[in-house]
C-alpha positions in Angstrom: -11.4 30.2 58.0 -9.8 32.3 55.3 -10.8 29.9 52.6 -14.5 30.4 53.5 -14.4 34.2 53.4 -17.5 35.3 51.4 -17.4 39.1 51.4 -14.7 41.8 51.8 -16.7 43.5 54.5 -16.0 40.5 56.8 -12.4 41.7 57.1 -10.9 43.8 59.9 -8.8 46.9 59.8 -10.5 48.2 56.7 -8.8 45.6 54.5 -11.9 44.9 52.3 -10.6 47.1 49.4 -7.3 45.3 49.5 -9.0 41.9 49.4 -11.0 43.1 46.4 -7.8 44.4 44.7 -6.4 40.9 45.0 -9.1 39.6 42.8 -8.7 42.4 40.3 -5.0 42.0 40.0 -5.2 38.1 39.9 -8.6 36.9 38.6 -7.3 33.3 38.9 -6.9 33.9 42.6 -7.4 30.2 43.7 -3.8 29.2 43.5 -3.3 25.5 44.0 -0.9 24.9 46.8 1.4 27.3 48.8 3.6 29.8 47.0 6.4 30.9 49.4 4.5 30.7 52.7 3.7 27.4 54.2 1.5 27.8 57.3 2.3 25.8 60.3 0.2 24.6 63.2 0.3 28.0 64.8 -0.5 30.5 62.1 0.9 33.7 63.7 4.2 32.0 64.6 4.8 30.6 61.1 3.6 33.9 59.5 6.0 36.1 61.5 8.9 33.7 60.8 8.1 33.9 57.0 7.7 37.7 57.2 11.1 38.1 58.8 12.9 35.5 56.6 11.3 35.8 53.2 8.8 38.6 52.9 10.5 41.6 54.4 14.0 41.0 53.2 13.3 39.5 49.8 9.8 39.8 48.4 8.8 43.2 49.6 11.9 45.0 48.1 11.4 43.1 44.8 7.7 44.0 44.7 8.3 47.7 45.4 11.1 47.9 42.8 8.9 46.1 40.2 6.0 48.5 40.9 8.3 51.4 40.1 9.8 49.9 37.0 6.4 48.7 35.7 4.9 52.2 36.1 7.7 53.4 33.9 7.4 50.6 31.4 10.9 49.2 32.1 10.6 45.5 31.3 14.3 44.7 31.2 14.7 46.1 34.7 11.8 43.9 35.9 13.4 40.8 34.3 16.6 41.6 36.2 14.7 41.7 39.5 12.9 38.5 38.6 16.3 36.8 38.0 17.6 38.1 41.3 14.6 36.7 43.1 15.4 33.2 41.7 18.8 33.5 43.4 17.5 34.8 46.7 14.6 32.4 47.3 15.1 28.9 48.8 14.3 25.9 46.6 10.7 25.3 47.9 9.8 29.0 47.9 11.3 29.4 44.4 9.3 26.4 43.0 6.0 27.7 44.4 6.7 31.2 43.3 7.5 30.2 39.8 4.6 27.8 39.5 2.1 30.5 40.6 3.8 33.3 38.7 4.0 31.5 35.4 0.3 30.6 35.8 -0.6 34.2 36.2 1.7 35.2 33.3 0.0 32.7 31.1 -3.6 33.7 32.0 -3.3 37.3 33.0 -0.8 39.3 31.0 -3.1 40.4 28.2 -4.6 43.5 29.7 -5.9 45.7 27.0 -4.1 49.0 26.6 -1.0 47.8 28.5 2.2 47.0 26.5 4.4 45.9 29.4 2.3 42.9 30.6 2.1 41.0 27.3 5.8 41.4 26.8 6.5 40.3 30.4 4.1 37.3 29.9 5.8 36.3 26.7 9.3 36.5 28.3 8.1 34.3 31.1 6.6 31.7 28.7 9.8 31.7 26.6 12.1 31.4 29.6 13.7 34.9 29.1 12.7 35.7 32.6 11.8 33.3 35.5 8.3 34.6 36.1 8.0 34.8 39.9 4.5 35.6 41.3 5.7 38.6 43.2 7.1 40.1 40.0 4.2 39.3 37.7 1.6 40.3 40.3 3.4 43.6 41.0 3.5 44.4 37.3 -0.3 43.7 37.1 -0.9 45.9 40.1 1.0 48.8 38.4 -1.1 48.3 35.3 -4.2 48.9 37.5 -2.4 51.9 39.1 -2.7 50.3 42.5 -0.7 52.1 45.2 2.2 50.1 46.8 0.3 49.5 50.1 -2.7 48.0 48.3 -0.5 45.9 45.9 1.6 44.6 48.8 -1.5 43.8 50.9 -3.1 42.0 48.0 0.0 39.9 47.5 0.0 39.0 51.2 -3.6 37.8 51.0 -2.7 35.6 48.1 0.2 34.1 50.0 -2.0 33.5 53.1 -4.9 32.0 51.2 -2.5 29.6 49.4 -0.3 28.7 52.4 -2.8 28.8 55.2 -6.3 28.4 53.9 -7.6 27.2 57.3 -6.2 30.2 59.2 -8.7 32.3 61.1 -9.7 35.5 59.3 -9.0 37.8 62.2 -5.5 36.5 62.6 -4.7 36.9 58.9 -6.2 40.5 58.9 -4.0 41.4 61.9 -0.9 40.0 60.2 -1.6 41.7 56.8 -2.4 45.0 58.6 0.8 44.9 60.6 2.9 44.1 57.4 1.5 47.0 55.4 1.3 49.6 58.2 4.8 50.9 57.5 3.8 51.6 53.9 1.3 54.3 55.0 -2.2 54.8 53.9 -3.4 55.3 50.3 -6.6 55.6 48.4 -8.2 52.3 47.5 -9.5 53.3 44.0 -9.0 50.9 41.2 -8.8 51.7 37.5 -7.8 49.7 34.5 -4.8 50.8 32.5 
């Protein structure tokens, strides 16, 4: 089961560095309850449905755009994406995303040497921006200079752990690998901002 995974080397498709990046970008990785993905009785069926309805058309473009804006220090543009995400997500997905994102903003936007994250965290706390997990997480990944592929894969692991903690690890690895394959390969090195 995914919730019992003890070491990144237990993952297939060379996803260990991506799993490790998840813990770097979100130290408070143990999110209570599902974010936007709610696993069903058959993991792969519910995961593919979520990917096609929520992840690929809504979350992935928002994350990739946020990564670009965060790398350039453009907090207003990130807030615009965050607000757009509130309009695009359904009610249940929106609630889970905001709960998890605001939690990360409250506990994880004080990275030394980075000016964008504290401002983004403050805006989320003050209600100037909604604070969705995909947006806050992508901004943190940019602060650690994580390539898009690693940032997106890390986000997927969070969603799967929160929404399907009893899913079998090989199935989750197959799903994450298939989702990030179109993003190409990238170096797995991590560095602080």
